[in-house]
N, C-alpha and C positions, 0 to 999 in steps of 0.2 A: 697034639693034645696039650692043653695048657695045664700046668700044675699050679695049683693055688697055694700060696704060702699063708699059713695062718698068721693073722695079725696079732700084735701084742695085746694082751688083755688090758682093758681099761680099768684102772683102779682109782680110788679116791686120792692117792698120792700124786698121780699124774694130772688129774683134773681138779685142782684145788682153787678154782675161781669162785669167789664170793658173788652174790647177786648184784652188787653195785660196781664190780670191777670194770665192766665194759663202759659204764658211764664215766668212771674216773679216767679211763684211758682216752675216751673220746673227748672229754673235757680238757685233758692235758694237750691233746693235739690241737683243738680249737684255740686254746689259750696261747700255744706257741705260735700259731698262725697270726693271731692278733698281736702278739709281742713283736714279731718280725715286721708286721705292718706298721706298728707304732714306731719302731726304729727307723723304718724307711721314710715315714712321714715327718719325723723330727729332723732327719739328716739335712734337708735343705735349709733349715733354719740356721744350722751351724756352718754350712758350706756357702751360704749366701746366694743360693740359686733360687729359681722360681718354685713356689710350693706346688705340691701335687693337687690333683682335683679332689673334690669332696668325697668321691667314692673311696679313695685311699683312707681318708679319715673315718669313714663308716666301717671299713674293714678292721680298723684299729679297735673298734668296739667289740670285736670278737674276743678280746682278752676277758672282758667282764662276762660275756656269755659262756666262755669256756670255764671260768671260775664257778659260775652257777651250775653248770652241768656236772662238774666234778663234785661240787658240794652236794648235789642231789644224789650222786652215786655213793658218797660217804654216808649220807642219811639212810639210803636204802640198805647199805651194808650193816649199819647199826641196827636197823629195824629187823633184819634177818637174823642177826646175832641174838637179839633179845627174844625173838620168837623161838629160836633154837634152844636158848637157855631155859625159857619157860617150859618147853616141851620136855626137856631133860629133867627139870625139877618136878614136873607133874608125873613123869614116869617113875622117878625114884621115890616119891612120897606117896606110897600106896596106903590106903586106909587099913587099919587092923580090925 
């Protein structure tokens, strides 16, 4: 017979992710991949070796894409915060 251990209760303190946090994290990862690709594609210029193929330069463009994804996450987080503040303000300002 298997005994089941009760899992820890989920509270707001343990799950404090805002709506745009996932986009910001994904954007950071994509940005870092693009930054590494940029360093790799620029290295042959300083080392005097043959340049990489065009695909390597296209992967470098991920820096900008990651920046845009992270920016979208920040804007989404701002919008959620404004909605939350508006709901709190509406709840506290009850008509007499």
